[in-house]
C-alpha positions in Angstrom: -66.9 -39.7 9.1 -68.2 -39.1 5.6 -71.2 -37.0 4.7 -73.3 -40.2 4.4 -72.2 -42.0 7.5 -69.8 -44.8 8.4 -69.0 -47.4 10.9 -70.8 -50.2 12.5 -70.5 -52.5 15.5 -72.2 -55.8 16.0 -73.7 -56.8 19.3 -75.2 -60.1 20.6 -78.3 -60.2 22.8 -77.4 -62.2 26.0 -81.0 -63.4 26.4 -81.8 -64.7 22.9 -78.5 -64.9 21.1 -79.5 -62.6 18.3 -76.9 -60.5 16.7 -77.6 -56.9 16.1 -75.7 -54.1 14.3 -75.3 -50.6 15.6 -74.6 -48.3 12.6 -73.6 -44.6 12.6 -75.3 -42.6 9.9 -75.6 -39.0 8.9 -78.4 -37.2 10.9 -79.9 -36.1 7.5 -80.9 -39.7 6.7 -82.8 -40.3 10.1 -86.2 -39.1 8.6 -85.8 -41.9 6.0 -85.3 -44.6 8.7 -88.2 -43.2 10.7 -90.4 -44.4 7.9 -88.6 -47.5 7.0 -88.9 -49.0 10.6 -92.6 -49.5 9.8 -91.9 -51.8 6.9 -91.7 -55.5 7.9 -90.5 -57.4 4.8 -88.0 -60.3 4.6 -86.3 -58.5 1.7 -85.4 -55.4 3.5 -82.8 -55.2 6.4 -84.6 -55.1 9.8 -84.5 -51.8 11.4 -85.2 -52.1 15.1 -84.4 -48.7 16.6 -82.7 -45.4 15.9 -81.6 -42.3 17.6 -80.8 -38.9 16.1 -78.2 -36.5 17.2 -77.3 -33.1 15.7 -74.5 -34.5 13.4 -75.2 -38.1 13.2 -77.7 -40.9 14.1 -77.5 -44.4 15.4 -79.4 -47.3 13.9 -80.0 -50.7 15.4 -80.4 -53.3 12.6 -80.4 -57.1 12.3 -77.2 -58.8 11.3 -77.4 -60.5 7.9 -75.3 -63.6 7.7 -74.5 -64.0 4.0 -72.8 -62.1 1.1 -73.7 -59.4 -1.2 -74.7 -60.0 -4.8 -71.4 -58.1 -5.7 -69.4 -60.7 -3.8 -71.3 -63.6 -5.2 -70.6 -62.4 -8.7 -66.9 -62.1 -8.0 -66.6 -65.5 -6.3 -69.1 -67.7 -8.3 -69.9 -65.8 -11.6 -73.3 -65.1 -13.0 -76.7 -66.4 -11.5 -79.0 -68.7 -13.3 -81.8 -66.8 -15.2 -84.5 -68.1 -13.0 -82.7 -67.0 -9.8 -82.2 -63.5 -11.3 -86.0 -63.3 -12.0 -86.8 -64.4 -8.5 -84.4 -61.9 -6.9 -85.5 -59.1 -9.1 -89.2 -59.8 -8.2 -88.3 -59.8 -4.4 -86.3 -56.5 -4.6 -89.1 -54.8 -6.8 -91.6 -56.0 -4.1 -89.7 -54.2 -1.3 -89.0 -51.3 -3.4 -92.7 -50.8 -4.1 -93.2 -50.6 -0.2 -90.3 -48.1 0.1 -91.6 -46.0 -2.7 -95.1 -46.0 -1.2 -93.6 -44.3 1.7 -92.2 -41.5 -0.4 -88.6 -42.8 -0.1 -86.0 -43.3 -3.0 -83.0 -45.4 -2.2 -80.7 -43.8 -4.8 -77.8 -46.5 -4.4 -79.1 -49.8 -5.6 -76.0 -51.6 -6.6 -74.9 -55.3 -6.3 -73.1 -54.2 -3.1 -76.3 -53.2 -1.5 -78.3 -56.3 -2.1 -77.4 -59.1 0.3 -78.1 -62.8 -0.1 -78.6 -64.4 3.4 -77.3 -67.7 4.2 -80.9 -69.1 3.8 -81.1 -67.6 0.2 -83.2 -64.6 0.8 -82.2 -61.3 -0.9 -82.2 -58.2 1.2 -82.0 -54.5 0.3 -79.6 -52.7 2.5 -77.8 -49.3 3.0 -80.3 -46.3 2.7 -77.3 -44.1 3.6 -78.1 -41.7 0.7 -81.9 -42.3 0.4 -84.1 -39.3 0.3 -87.8 -38.5 0.8 -89.3 -37.6 -2.4 -90.3 -34.0 -2.7 -93.7 -33.1 -4.1 -92.1 -31.3 -7.0 -90.2 -34.2 -8.6 -89.3 -32.3 -11.8 -86.7 -30.1 -10.0 -84.8 -32.9 -8.4 -83.6 -36.0 -10.5 -83.7 -38.7 -7.8 -82.4 -41.3 -10.2 -78.9 -39.7 -10.5 -76.0 -40.9 -8.5 -74.6 -38.3 -6.2 -71.5 -37.6 -8.2 -73.7 -36.9 -11.3 -75.9 -34.3 -9.5 -73.0 -31.9 -9.9 -74.1 -31.6 -13.5 -77.8 -31.0 -12.6 -77.9 -27.4 -14.0 -76.8 -28.7 -17.5 -79.8 -31.1 -17.7 -83.0 -30.3 -19.4 -86.3 -32.0 -18.7 -86.0 -34.3 -21.7 -82.5 -35.5 -20.5 -83.9 -36.2 -17.0 -86.7 -38.3 -18.3 -84.4 -40.2 -20.5 -82.2 -41.0 -17.4 -85.3 -42.3 -15.6 -86.2 -44.5 -18.5 -82.7 -46.0 -18.7 -82.7 -46.7 -15.0 -85.9 -48.8 -15.3 
């Protein structure tokens, strides 16, 4: 298993026919999911339960029938401008709720945004998300994990420019 977690298994509820996904994640990310479970937003993958062990955790999430934005772009090409605006508004809405809880996703990519079969975009995969520390100047949460190895070479101005480019 990687540092951020891996593996999933889908299960069907015998009583109601709903499909759930059992995911294995790094134990270090469980505090993030403890907060995310409180959010009920159609643009966030539904998190129903979790359990933490010493080395890894287990999540129970809802199954999303659909494709990722990345898959859509590979199969069908670009989106219409209006659809992009709508999808961005939906993702920014849920990110506002996530950020209000003090969580930064850190891996928003086309592969981590799903489009359900009924056309609803959903933000998924908080595997490298972190809670924001009070002293944000010391930790550039906007950097991808591989870029963090160069942290000591960045000054405050460089970090602020990086945040601006990300927005």
